[in-house]
Structure formats: structure tokens, C-alpha cells
C-alpha positions as MATLAB code, in Angstrom:
seq = 'MTHRSFLAAATVLLLGAATPALAQQANPVPADNNQIASELDKDTVTVGVGAAYLPDYDGSNDYRVVPAPVVIGSVKGFNFTVIGNRASLDLVPNRPGQRWDIQFGPVGVVNFDRSSLKNIDDTRVRALGKVGTAIELGGYVGLGKTGVITSPYDKLSVSVSLRHDVNGVHKASILQPSINYLTPLSRKAAVALFGSAQYVESGYADTYFSITPAQSLASGLQTYSAGKGWKNYSVGGLATYSLTGDLLHGFKLVAGGTYSRMLGDFANSPIVRVAGSRNQWIGAAGVAYTF';
ca = [
      33.615  201.962   16.880;
      36.186  199.639   15.340;
      36.928  197.317   18.265;
      34.505  194.441   18.057;
      35.717  192.816   21.272;
      34.126  195.589   23.312;
      30.953  195.495   21.240;
      30.529  191.759   21.674;
      31.091  192.029   25.392;
      28.570  194.830   25.710;
      26.081  192.695   23.815;
      26.489  189.846   26.276;
      26.081  192.001   29.353;
      23.254  194.239   28.190;
      21.352  191.368   26.650;
      21.707  189.490   29.901;
      20.552  192.540   31.831;
      17.416  192.573   29.717;
      16.770  188.843   30.132;
      14.122  187.877   32.690;
      16.154  184.856   33.811;
      18.385  187.275   35.724;
      15.633  188.261   38.106;
      17.096  186.196   40.927;
      17.395  186.303   44.687;
      19.722  184.015   46.622;
      16.798  181.647   47.306;
      13.809  182.703   45.164;
      10.418  181.826   46.580;
       7.649  180.350   44.412;
       6.093  183.775   43.894;
       9.384  184.996   42.410;
       9.610  181.976   40.127;
       6.046  182.549   38.912;
       6.873  186.179   38.216;
      10.006  185.174   36.293;
       8.043  182.666   34.206;
       5.432  185.294   33.312;
       8.128  187.791   32.340;
       9.655  185.282   29.896;
       6.654  185.691   27.582;
       7.095  189.445   27.296;
       8.952  191.379   24.631;
      11.802  193.526   25.928;
      14.044  196.274   24.557;
      17.126  197.820   26.174;
      18.472  201.168   24.978;
      21.844  202.374   26.212;
      24.351  205.137   25.649;
      27.832  205.562   27.036;
      31.448  206.323   26.265;
      34.301  204.012   25.332;
      38.011  204.698   25.758;
      39.864  202.817   23.026;
      42.884  202.901   20.678;
      42.912  205.257   17.673;
      43.251  202.241   15.378;
      43.729  198.506   15.749;
      47.249  198.278   17.219;
      47.625  201.912   18.309;
      49.120  203.140   21.581;
      47.156  206.416   21.378;
      43.648  206.479   22.783;
      40.434  208.457   22.334;
      36.895  208.574   23.682;
      33.976  207.703   21.405;
      30.206  207.364   21.965;
      28.855  203.842   22.461;
      25.164  203.528   21.512;
      23.308  200.261   22.133;
      19.874  198.915   21.208;
      19.076  195.288   21.998;
      15.910  193.340   22.520;
      13.797  190.255   22.186;
      10.515  190.202   20.249;
       8.482  186.989   20.293;
      11.628  185.144   21.374;
      13.854  186.505   18.592;
      16.909  188.309   19.976;
      18.501  191.217   18.122;
      21.373  193.607   18.817;
      22.529  196.884   17.313;
      25.681  198.056   19.095;
      27.818  200.777   17.592;
      28.886  199.486   14.183;
      27.685  195.898   14.703;
      24.255  194.273   14.271;
      23.047  190.695   14.645;
      19.814  188.712   14.763;
      19.169  185.288   16.297;
      16.763  183.444   13.984;
      16.152  180.650   16.506;
      13.458  181.874   18.945;
      13.873  181.354   22.679;
      11.094  179.576   24.552;
      10.034  180.117   28.188;
      11.864  177.799   30.562;
      14.379  176.434   28.077;
      17.825  175.501   29.412;
      19.648  175.164   26.093;
      19.849  178.074   23.672;
      20.689  177.307   20.031;
      21.864  180.453   18.262;
      21.995  181.040   14.514;
      21.630  184.108   12.349;
      23.138  186.957   10.339;
      25.758  189.403   11.587;
      27.103  192.590   10.051;
      29.928  194.998   10.917;
      30.814  198.354    9.385;
      34.603  198.520    9.830;
      35.785  202.133   10.180;
      39.371  201.233   11.151;
      41.741  203.955    9.805;
      38.968  205.363    7.598;
      39.365  208.828    9.190;
      42.878  210.267    9.477;
      41.793  213.018   11.871;
      41.162  210.346   14.520;
      44.782  209.105   14.374;
      47.375  210.996   16.443;
      50.497  209.222   15.116;
      51.779  211.162   12.072;
      53.528  208.075   10.669;
      50.317  206.069   10.567;
      48.418  209.049    9.148;
      50.987  209.198    6.351;
      50.071  205.652    5.311;
      46.784  207.055    4.009;
      43.141  206.319    4.616;
      41.597  202.875    4.384;
      38.098  202.627    2.982;
      35.109  201.664    5.092;
      34.667  197.891    4.921;
      31.221  196.328    5.153;
      31.565  192.853    6.636;
      28.542  190.562    6.356;
      28.134  186.962    7.432;
      26.598  184.765   10.058;
      27.140  183.054   13.384;
      26.214  179.892   15.224;
      26.311  179.322   18.952;
      25.093  177.309   21.889;
      24.185  178.537   25.361;
      23.336  176.745   28.593;
      21.421  178.326   31.483;
      22.067  177.084   35.020;
      25.707  176.051   34.844;
      27.861  177.069   37.806;
      26.631  179.618   40.334;
      22.838  179.428   40.120;
      19.878  178.281   37.992;
      20.109  181.645   36.222;
      23.732  181.960   35.110;
      24.532  181.315   31.444;
      27.538  180.025   29.524;
      27.627  180.551   25.751;
      30.056  179.639   22.992;
      29.762  180.867   19.425;
      31.672  181.376   16.203;
      31.034  183.989   13.530;
      32.321  184.312    9.964;
      32.153  187.601    8.067;
      33.383  188.694    4.644;
      33.996  192.186    3.281;
      31.439  192.842    0.534;
      32.547  196.432   -0.116;
      35.852  195.640   -1.845;
      38.087  197.184    0.843;
      40.033  194.231    2.234;
      38.060  191.515    0.362;
      38.768  189.004    3.121;
      36.996  186.913    5.738;
      37.206  187.144    9.539;
      36.598  184.109   11.751;
      35.821  184.888   15.388;
      35.200  182.265   18.094;
      33.875  183.583   21.415;
      33.000  182.356   24.899;
      30.875  184.300   27.374;
      29.737  183.709   30.944;
      27.042  185.777   32.639;
      25.790  185.472   36.204;
      23.398  187.521   38.344;
      24.504  188.544   41.820;
      21.047  189.715   42.901;
      17.882  191.148   41.359;
      19.807  194.386   40.785;
      23.352  193.343   39.802;
      25.079  191.026   37.331;
      28.590  190.409   36.002;
      29.963  188.883   32.808;
      33.303  187.446   31.685;
      34.258  186.804   28.085;
      37.010  185.807   25.701;
      37.406  185.852   21.925;
      39.970  185.676   19.122;
      40.099  186.666   15.472;
      41.557  184.807   12.493;
      41.839  186.937    9.338;
      42.750  186.228    5.724;
      45.652  187.752    3.834;
      43.584  190.530    2.257;
      42.766  191.874    5.703;
      46.395  191.567    6.823;
      47.646  193.446    3.733;
      45.080  196.229    4.017;
      45.595  197.085    7.686;
      49.082  195.821    8.599;
      51.304  195.676    5.491;
      53.395  198.672    4.346;
      54.216  199.207    0.665;
      57.423  200.918   -0.522;
      55.449  204.073   -1.313;
      53.889  204.071    2.152;
      57.306  203.466    3.706;
      58.729  206.494    1.903;
      55.832  208.672    3.065;
      55.751  207.481    6.676;
      59.306  206.512    7.565;
      58.101  203.045    8.642;
      59.892  200.101    7.033;
      58.194  198.047    4.349;
      56.341  195.025    5.630;
      54.199  192.195    4.293;
      51.720  190.682    6.745;
      50.227  187.249    6.183;
      46.978  185.629    7.237;
      46.604  184.122   10.697;
      45.364  184.749   14.225;
      45.316  188.517   14.648;
      44.599  188.820   18.370;
      42.862  187.438   21.414;
      40.768  189.395   23.915;
      39.611  188.815   27.491;
      37.543  191.028   29.716;
      34.607  191.573   32.002;
      31.637  193.832   32.576;
      29.180  194.604   35.340;
      25.724  196.134   35.557;
      23.759  197.566   38.472;
      20.102  198.589   38.424;
      19.355  202.142   39.566;
      15.571  201.831   39.348;
      13.449  198.705   39.375;
      15.609  195.638   38.792;
      17.469  193.930   35.965;
      14.154  193.280   34.187;
      13.216  196.929   33.777;
      14.325  200.455   34.576;
      17.629  202.320   34.496;
      20.955  200.572   35.051;
      24.654  201.420   35.023;
      27.013  199.386   32.842;
      30.828  199.422   33.002;
      33.670  197.158   31.944;
      36.888  196.690   30.045;
      38.928  194.370   27.845;
      42.553  193.503   27.237;
      43.656  192.405   23.758;
      47.020  191.069   22.619;
      48.136  191.355   19.010;
      49.679  188.156   17.631;
      52.058  186.918   14.943;
      52.555  189.004   11.807;
      50.117  191.592   13.166;
      52.115  192.191   16.334;
      55.328  192.416   14.282;
      53.988  194.970   11.831;
      55.724  198.385   12.227;
      52.238  199.852   12.537;
      52.004  198.010   15.855;
      55.595  197.194   16.915;
      57.062  200.654   16.170;
      54.157  203.109   16.013;
      51.763  201.303   18.336;
      51.604  198.516   20.905;
      50.849  194.800   21.021;
      48.821  195.459   24.171;
      45.389  196.984   23.619;
      43.073  198.242   26.352;
      39.436  199.274   26.162;
      37.258  200.751   28.901;
      33.606  201.717   28.723;
      30.824  203.012   30.951;
      27.271  204.088   30.336;
      23.632  203.975   31.316;
      20.875  201.810   29.859;
      17.117  201.546   30.196;
      15.127  198.326   29.795;
      11.479  198.645   28.728;
];
């Protein structure tokens, strides 16, 4: 999967669904609170699979369905996620009962955008040629607070990640600030809202959004030179509902979607303005199991 906004959102929701702090009733009794406290000491892993409906490439107006695998968990307080083409690890362990969550660790993305021409319907964009698979490695820092708005168990998090292509494809860095809010509705249901944006360097802009004279001749799209800047912003939401057990364990359904808007030079590129669309939509649904 090439659309990291969906992957980040899925991380937030599924990680929250696997977090014992979500085991809430409207007015939990002491027995419930004791159970929640005991669950906080346990390791947990959530495995999910689903389907995502997303653009053929970043900026496309043609869509396709792709698989969306997810593995997330917490072992001895260390959270990790592997979602599609993205992986991250929080090196700051969580402790039972903590209200503030300091987040810091490595993040990696394998960027497949336009690396397979058979997945692109638009003949003009196919004529531009393949782009290599970029391997983007870096890190992130963040801060979360539990018990913010709706209950003692909701969570608001802000973070920023910085990645750089180490595979010599676009040779650029991507800065991505994010904000996420997660709240349980009951012991069996939870919802999440999120927003993010991406700032990319000129190497990224040239690789994915510029058009050389040779590419213009092959595709019929006019030549274009894209510069660095804010590429897009994304907003969305997701929901989960437990089919067996509760949000702490068992099977659950997960569904959601995002809206992204291309910005600046990226929105004005013929790849987007002529062959695609500034407006990008993503929908996803699947099933997960928490051990």
C-alpha cells in the first residue's frame, strides 16, 4: 500500500482496540477497574486482514482494491506496528496506570508508488515509466494523554515523523506531523479521528510529480517541474466493534476512511491536475483478532 494516511489511521485504531484502557463501561465499578489494571501488565498482539479501496497512485482519480494486513502489539510495554508497507517501534515502554505517553522510536516505509505500471489505469501516467521502490527510514517522536475529553479512557496523541529514502530512488526526506484522538464507546466499540500532513523535499517532488521533456513526448502531458513543500493533508475516522469477547480480546470488525487534498505544486502537476484529481479518497474494512 502506498497511502500512509490510511496506514497511520489503522495503526491508531487497531492499537487502541488492543489497549486494555479501552475496556470501559459508562460507569465502571471497582471490579472492572481492578480487571483493567491487571490487564495492563499483559502482553497483547492484534492480527488483522482486510481490503482497502484507494487511488492507483498518489494523485490518481482511478481506484483499486488491495489487501491490508496488520500486525500490532505490546510486549513488556513496548508497542510495535507492522501495517502493510509501514513498520514502527516505540522504544519508550508504557507503564500500568500512566496518563502521559512519551513516544520515540524508528519508523520505516517501503514506498511502492508507481513502481508497478500494471496497477495504473491511466495510459498517460503509465507512459511516464516506472519509479523504483523507495525505502524510507527514520524516526518519530510523540506525546499522548489518556483521559482528555469523553472519559478516563480516551486518548489524544500528537506526533511527528521524519523519514529519508536510503535506496536512491527519490533521495529526499518526508516530514509528517499527525494528531489522533481515540475514544471507547463501550467495552465492545470504539472510534478514532485523525489528521496529518506531509512536507517533502525537492527530490521527492521531482521523482513523483515532475515531467521531463522525454516523458512529455511519451505521455502527452506537458512538461512540469515540481518544487518542495507541503504535499497534502489528510483527515478521517475509523470505528471498531467487537464480535466476540470485548476490545481486549477476540474478533472485531474495523472500518473507516480518509479524505486527502493535494496542495501547491503537487496539486498543479499534470499528473494530478490533468490525469488525476486533487481530491483523494480511501476506504477500508476488515476483521482483526486480539490475543
